[in-house]
C-alpha positions as CSV (number, residue, x, y, z in Angstrom):
1,M,0.0,0.0,0.0
2,F,1.5,3.4,-1.1
3,L,1.1,6.3,1.4
4,A,1.4,9.9,0.2
5,Y,3.1,12.3,2.6
6,P,2.5,16.0,2.6
7,E,6.0,16.7,1.2
8,E,5.4,14.5,-1.8
9,E,4.1,16.2,-4.9
10,G,0.4,15.4,-5.7
11,A,-0.4,14.4,-2.2
12,D,-4.1,15.0,-1.0
13,L,-3.8,17.5,1.9
14,G,-7.6,17.6,2.5
15,P,-9.6,20.8,2.9
16,E,-7.7,23.8,4.0
17,P,-8.5,25.0,7.5
18,S,-10.4,28.3,7.7
19,F,-9.4,31.1,9.9
20,S,-12.6,30.6,11.9
21,G,-11.4,27.2,13.1
22,G,-13.5,24.9,10.9
23,Y,-13.0,23.1,7.6
24,G,-14.7,23.3,4.3
25,G,-15.3,27.1,4.3
26,G,-15.6,27.5,8.1
27,G,-19.2,26.3,8.4
28,M,-18.9,25.8,12.2
29,G,-17.3,29.2,12.6
30,I,-20.0,30.9,10.5
31,H,-22.7,29.4,12.8
32,L,-20.9,30.6,15.9
33,E,-20.5,34.1,14.5
34,G,-24.1,34.2,13.6
35,L,-25.1,33.3,17.2
36,I,-23.1,36.1,18.8
37,P,-25.5,38.9,17.9
38,L,-28.4,36.8,19.1
39,I,-26.7,36.1,22.4
40,L,-25.9,39.8,22.9
41,I,-29.6,40.7,22.2
42,V,-30.8,38.2,24.8
43,V,-28.3,39.5,27.4
44,I,-29.2,43.1,26.8
45,A,-33.0,42.2,27.0
46,A,-32.4,40.3,30.3
47,V,-30.5,43.2,31.9
48,A,-33.0,45.8,30.7
49,G,-35.9,43.7,32.0
50,S,-34.3,43.3,35.3
51,Y,-33.5,47.0,35.6
52,L,-37.2,47.9,34.7
53,G,-38.4,45.4,37.3
54,L,-40.1,43.0,34.8
55,W,-38.2,40.1,36.3
56,H,-35.5,39.4,38.9
57,I,-32.1,37.9,37.9
58,P,-29.6,37.2,40.7
59,F,-26.3,39.2,40.5
60,I,-27.8,41.4,37.8
61,S,-30.8,43.0,39.5
62,Q,-29.9,46.2,41.2
63,N,-30.1,46.2,45.0
64,Q,-29.4,49.9,45.5
65,P,-32.0,51.9,47.4
66,L,-34.9,53.2,45.3
67,Q,-34.9,56.9,44.5
68,V,-38.4,58.1,45.4
69,L,-39.9,61.5,44.6
70,V,-43.0,62.4,46.7
71,I,-45.1,65.1,45.1
72,G,-47.2,66.9,47.6
73,E,-47.3,66.4,51.4
74,P,-47.6,62.9,52.8
75,S,-49.0,62.2,56.3
76,L,-46.7,61.9,59.3
77,Q,-47.5,58.2,59.4
78,T,-46.3,57.7,55.9
79,R,-43.1,59.7,56.5
80,V,-42.3,57.5,59.5
81,V,-42.6,54.4,57.4
82,M,-40.4,55.8,54.7
83,D,-37.8,57.0,57.3
84,E,-37.6,53.6,58.8
85,A,-37.1,52.0,55.3
86,K,-33.7,53.7,54.5
87,D,-32.3,50.4,53.3
88,L,-35.1,50.3,50.7
89,L,-35.4,53.9,49.5
90,N,-34.2,57.4,49.6
91,Y,-37.0,59.9,49.2
92,R,-37.5,63.6,48.6
93,V,-40.6,65.7,49.0
94,R,-41.4,68.4,46.5
95,S,-44.5,70.4,45.7
96,G,-46.1,70.1,42.3
97,E,-45.5,73.8,41.6
98,S,-41.8,73.4,42.2
99,L,-41.6,70.9,39.4
100,R,-43.3,73.1,36.8
101,A,-40.0,73.9,35.0
102,N,-38.5,70.9,33.1
103,P,-40.6,68.2,34.9
104,R,-39.7,65.4,32.6
105,E,-36.0,65.8,33.3
106,Q,-36.6,66.0,37.0
107,L,-38.8,62.9,37.2
108,A,-36.3,60.9,35.1
109,Q,-33.9,61.0,38.1
110,Y,-36.2,58.8,40.2
111,N,-37.4,55.2,40.1
112,I,-40.8,55.9,41.8
113,V,-43.0,58.9,41.8
114,M,-45.4,59.0,44.8
115,L,-48.3,61.5,44.3
116,D,-49.5,62.1,47.8
117,Q,-51.2,65.4,48.6
118,S,-53.2,64.1,51.5
119,G,-51.6,66.7,53.7
120,E,-52.5,69.6,51.4
121,E,-55.7,71.5,50.9
122,N,-55.3,71.7,47.2
123,Q,-55.1,68.4,45.2
124,C,-54.2,70.0,41.8
125,I,-51.0,69.8,39.9
126,P,-49.7,71.8,37.0
127,R,-50.5,70.6,33.5
128,Q,-46.8,70.1,32.7
129,V,-46.4,67.9,35.7
130,G,-49.4,65.8,34.9
131,E,-48.2,65.2,31.4
132,A,-44.7,64.4,32.6
133,I,-46.0,61.8,35.1
134,R,-48.0,60.1,32.3
135,E,-44.8,59.8,30.1
136,F,-42.8,58.7,33.1
137,V,-45.0,55.7,33.7
138,Q,-45.4,54.9,30.0
139,K,-41.6,54.7,29.7
140,G,-41.1,52.3,32.5
141,G,-41.4,54.4,35.7
142,K,-43.5,53.4,38.7
143,L,-46.3,55.6,40.2
144,I,-48.1,55.5,43.5
145,T,-51.2,57.7,43.8
146,V,-52.7,58.3,47.2
147,M,-56.5,59.0,47.6
148,N,-57.5,62.0,45.5
149,S,-54.1,63.4,44.9
150,G,-53.7,65.0,41.4
151,I,-57.4,65.1,40.5
152,C,-57.3,68.5,38.9
153,R,-55.0,70.9,37.0
154,S,-53.7,74.0,38.7
155,G,-55.7,77.1,37.9
156,S,-58.5,75.2,36.2
157,L,-61.7,73.4,37.3
158,E,-63.0,72.6,33.9
159,A,-62.2,68.9,34.3
160,I,-62.0,66.8,37.4
161,G,-60.4,63.4,37.6
162,W,-57.1,61.7,36.9
163,K,-57.8,61.0,33.2
164,A,-58.1,64.7,32.5
165,V,-54.8,65.4,34.3
166,M,-52.6,62.3,33.6
167,G,-54.4,60.3,31.0
168,D,-55.1,56.6,31.8
169,V,-52.1,55.7,34.0
170,V,-54.0,55.9,37.3
171,P,-55.8,52.6,37.9
172,V,-59.1,54.1,39.2
173,D,-61.7,56.4,37.8
174,C,-63.6,59.3,39.3
175,V,-67.4,59.3,38.6
176,P,-70.3,61.6,39.4
177,A,-71.7,60.9,42.9
178,K,-75.3,61.1,44.0
179,N,-75.0,64.7,45.1
180,G,-73.7,65.7,41.7
181,Q,-70.1,66.2,42.9
182,P,-67.3,64.0,41.5
183,S,-66.8,61.0,43.7
184,C,-63.0,61.8,44.0
185,M,-63.9,65.1,45.7
186,T,-66.2,63.6,48.3
187,P,-64.2,62.1,51.1
188,L,-65.9,59.4,53.2
189,V,-65.0,58.4,56.7
190,V,-65.0,54.6,57.0
191,R,-64.5,52.5,60.1
192,G,-63.8,48.9,59.1
193,E,-61.2,46.4,57.7
194,I,-59.0,45.9,54.7
195,W,-59.3,42.5,53.1
196,R,-57.1,40.8,50.5
197,Q,-58.7,40.4,47.1
198,D,-55.8,39.2,44.9
199,Y,-54.4,36.1,46.7
200,D,-51.4,35.9,44.4
201,H,-50.1,39.4,44.7
202,P,-46.8,39.8,46.7
203,I,-47.9,43.1,48.4
204,L,-50.4,41.2,50.6
205,Q,-48.6,37.9,50.8
206,G,-49.2,36.5,54.2
207,I,-51.9,39.1,55.0
208,E,-55.5,38.1,55.0
209,V,-57.2,41.0,56.8
210,I,-56.1,44.2,58.5
211,P,-56.4,44.4,61.5
212,A,-55.2,40.8,61.8
213,L,-56.6,40.1,65.3
214,Q,-60.3,40.3,66.3
215,D,-59.5,42.1,69.6
216,Q,-57.7,45.0,67.7
217,P,-59.6,48.2,67.0
218,L,-61.0,48.7,63.5
219,L,-59.3,51.0,61.1
220,E,-60.6,54.5,60.7
221,L,-59.9,55.6,57.2
222,I,-60.7,58.5,54.8
223,T,-61.5,57.0,51.5
224,F,-63.3,57.7,48.2
225,D,-66.0,56.0,46.1
226,V,-63.8,55.4,43.0
227,V,-64.2,52.8,40.3
228,P,-61.2,50.3,39.7
229,Q,-59.7,50.4,36.3
230,G,-57.1,47.7,37.0
231,N,-56.4,44.8,39.2
232,E,-58.0,45.2,42.7
233,I,-55.5,43.9,45.2
234,A,-57.5,44.7,48.3
235,F,-60.8,46.3,49.4
236,I,-62.2,48.2,52.3
237,Q,-65.2,46.8,54.1
238,N,-67.3,49.2,56.2
239,A,-68.1,47.6,59.6
240,S,-71.4,49.4,60.1
241,T,-72.9,49.2,56.5
242,P,-72.6,46.6,53.7
243,E,-70.5,49.0,51.6
244,F,-67.2,48.1,50.0
245,Y,-64.6,50.4,48.5
246,P,-61.4,49.6,46.6
247,A,-58.3,49.8,48.9
248,I,-55.3,49.1,46.6
249,V,-55.5,48.9,42.8
250,E,-52.7,48.2,40.3
251,K,-52.4,48.8,36.6
252,R,-49.5,47.4,34.6
253,L,-48.5,49.1,31.5
254,V,-46.2,47.7,28.8
255,L,-43.2,49.0,30.8
256,G,-44.4,50.9,33.8
257,K,-46.5,50.1,36.9
258,S,-49.1,52.2,38.6
259,L,-50.5,51.6,42.1
260,Y,-53.4,53.4,43.8
261,F,-54.1,53.6,47.6
262,N,-57.6,54.6,48.5
263,Y,-56.5,55.5,52.0
264,D,-53.5,56.9,53.8
265,P,-50.9,54.1,53.2
266,G,-49.2,55.1,56.5
267,A,-52.1,53.4,58.3
268,T,-50.8,50.0,57.1
269,P,-47.0,50.3,57.6
270,V,-46.2,46.7,56.6
271,V,-48.2,46.9,53.4
272,L,-46.5,50.2,52.4
273,Q,-43.1,48.6,53.1
274,K,-44.0,45.5,51.0
275,T,-45.2,47.9,48.3
276,F,-41.7,49.4,48.0
277,E,-40.2,45.9,48.1
278,Y,-42.5,44.9,45.3
279,L,-41.6,47.9,43.1
280,R,-37.9,47.4,43.8
């Protein structure tokens, strides 16, 4: 049997190796090179989704404190809860009027906007701020609206309700009440309990009813007769009448999230803390 060695003339050396590490035109290398852009797209999408809070990826998700902008004047109870959660968030309180200049740029510095004017007499915000809040949520920001905060535009009473001020990002609607006044301008004093409605939602995980014990006093809450436009996480049951009111409602947009509290969230410190953990 005759063997041809490489140095012999006419010997068959086989296909020449390609620079990509394969043979026959580098088929394997071409396949690997084609996968690289796809892998990069998947990694970028995973990191972006983790940053926006769409999912949690260990070692990628950010564990830095949330940057929270409170527009208005929250109650002392709410401030105490936020002060005690310094490992979860840093917050700053600003008036709506102080944000009138370049509100989009100012809101972009924060992870969460909390619209809480429960400590103010006027629940209006400037037009520019309302539009900036809508865009903030639509682009992936997170919004918490408390009671009837932001229901009107500063200097105008032509339209009342969140849709007229911020579009459809707030997960409840203001409707005409029996007395002819918008329901979001008619506060109701309710003595009762808060019950879990969505059993799968992490905000009320492990919480069935507030107060949790029968010998604890009932909650005394100021609330509004609003209509849910999203997922009702919890509801308020009046102890003296058969009336029910939404307590916590959520609306998920394509990127952003919007939560609504139909009472002072400082009245339920654990729920408020779990809300920030959820939005984190």
